[in-house]
N, C-alpha and C positions, 0 to 999 in steps of 0.2 A: 707434250714434247713433239716437235716437228718430225716428219718422216725422216729427214736427213739426219737430225740429231739421234733419233732412235736407231737408224742404221749404223751410225758411228759407234754408239754404245754397244750394239750387238756384235759388231766386228771386233771391238776391243776386248770383249769377254773371252777369257781363257777357261775352257772346261776344267773342272777339278776331277781328274780321272781317278784319283785315289778314293774320293768320296763317292763317285759314281760306281766304282767297282764294289765298294762296301754295300751300297744301296742295291746293286744288282744281285749280290749274294743274298741279301735279306729278302729281296723280291722272290728269287727262286725258292728260298727256304719257305717263305709264306705260301707258295703254291704247292708245297709238298715235294719239291725236287731237291734231292741231295746232290751236292756238287763236290763230293769228296772222292769220286771215282776218277781214274786217269783221264777219261773222256770229258768229264765236266769240270775238273779242277780249275782249269784256266778260263772257263766260260764267263764268269763275272767280269774279268778283265777284258775279254774279247767283246762282251756286250757293251761295256763302257766305251771302249775305243770305237766300236762300230757306230753307236749312237752319236758320239762326239763328231765323227766324220760326217754322218748324215745331216747333222744339224749345224754345221759350220760352213758358211759360204766362203769360197776362195775370193780373195780381193781381186779387183780388176779396175782398170781405168777405162772410162767411156771415151774411146777414140773416135773423133769426128774429123772430117775433112771438108774443105770448101767445095761446094757444088759448082765447080767452075764450068761444067758443061751445061748447067741449067737443067739437069735431068728432072723431069716432071711426071714420071710414071711410077707405079708401085715398085717398091723393093720388098721382096718377100723371102723369108727363110721358112721352109716347111720341114715337117718331120723332125723337129728338134726334140731329142729324147730328154726326159727329166724324171726325177724321182723325188717324192716328198713324203711327209708324214701327216696323216689326218690328225688334226688337233683334238678331235673328240675321243679317239681310241688309241692314239699313238701307233697306228698301224700304217704301213706304207701304202702309197698310191703312186702308180707309174703311168706314164703316157707320153704323148707327143704334143708339141706346141707348134703352131704356125704363127709367126710374128711378121708383120709388114708395116710399112709406113710410106707416106707420100712426102718426098723430101721438100724442104724449104731451102734455106741458104746453105745448109750443111748436110753431108751424107755420113753415115755411120760405118765404121769398120764392121764387116759382115759377121765376124765371130762374136761381136758384142751382143747381137740379138740372142744368141744362145746363152751368153754369160748373164744377161739380165734375167732370163727365165731361171737359170740355176741359182742366181743370187736370192730370188724370192722363194724358190722351192726349198731351200736349205733351212727350213724352220717349220715348226708345227703350223699347218695351213689348212685352209679350205680351198677347194678348186676355184670357187667363185672369186675369192680374194686374190689368189695367185694370178688369175686372169686379169683382174682389174689393176692390181699393183703393177704388173708388167707394163700394161698399156699406159697407165698414168705416169709412171716413172719415165718412160721413153718420151711421152708427149712433153712432159715438164722440162726434160734436159735437152731434147733434140729440137724443139720448136718446129716439129713437122706439121704439115698441112693436115695430115691424118695419120692415125695409128690404128691398127687392128690386131687383135690377138684372139686366136681360137685354140682351145685346149681340149684334147680328148684323153681321158684317163680311166684306168681300172682301179677301183678302190678295194683293197683287201678287207676293209671293214664291212664291205657289202658282199664280197665273194667268199670269204673264209669264215664268216660268222654271221649272225643275224639272219638276213634274207637268204644267204647262200646263193646269191644270184651270179653264179659262175659264168664268166664270159660277158657280163654286162659292162657297158662303158657309159661315161658321163661326158657330155660336151657342153662347154661354156664359151661365151664370146664377149669381148668388149670392143666396140667400135667407136672411135673418137673422130672429131672433125668431119671432113667431107665423106668419110666412110660411113658415118652415121646419118648424115643429112641428105646425101645425094644417092638416090636409089640405084643409079647405074654404077657408081663407084662401089657401093655396097655389094651389088651383085657380082662385079668383077673380082673384088677381093675374095668373097666367099667361094666363087668358082675356082680361082687360083689356089685357095687354101684347101680345096678338095671337099668342101662342105655341101 
């Protein structure tokens, strides 16, 4: 299945909140948690709605405009906040993305840089894949001369369990086009990104 077809299938899916609530109740029971007290009675439903919200991307249109001015320098959005879920433990990871591109014939509506990150973050993910998917998607649809994505995130699967590496962060990057092949463009992007 192509990436575009897979995205359409994911967007068309409606979560079954009734089944999710029943599964959440069973999950809590299996962990020895009773949810019949006033404080926990509605927890399975809240869990189901929270997970559905976290795993459902909002639809958006990729708005582009003609590059009438012939702008040929980097366009960069820094500190884009995001949240996702580690596909290995289903625990949240949160961070900030820096997304930039070198325009070709079209420029992008600035809010769309954040929307693309959100789109791919709203599913069980790895940070590496999130970084690459964001860059590849923009490159494919924008026809930019270059695209760069840097993501810095804290993974609760590393900080709240396992290694208990509180305060640690992971940085990933994907550079395409001249940001990958030209050392001075690469250096400029990484400096502007704050890396």
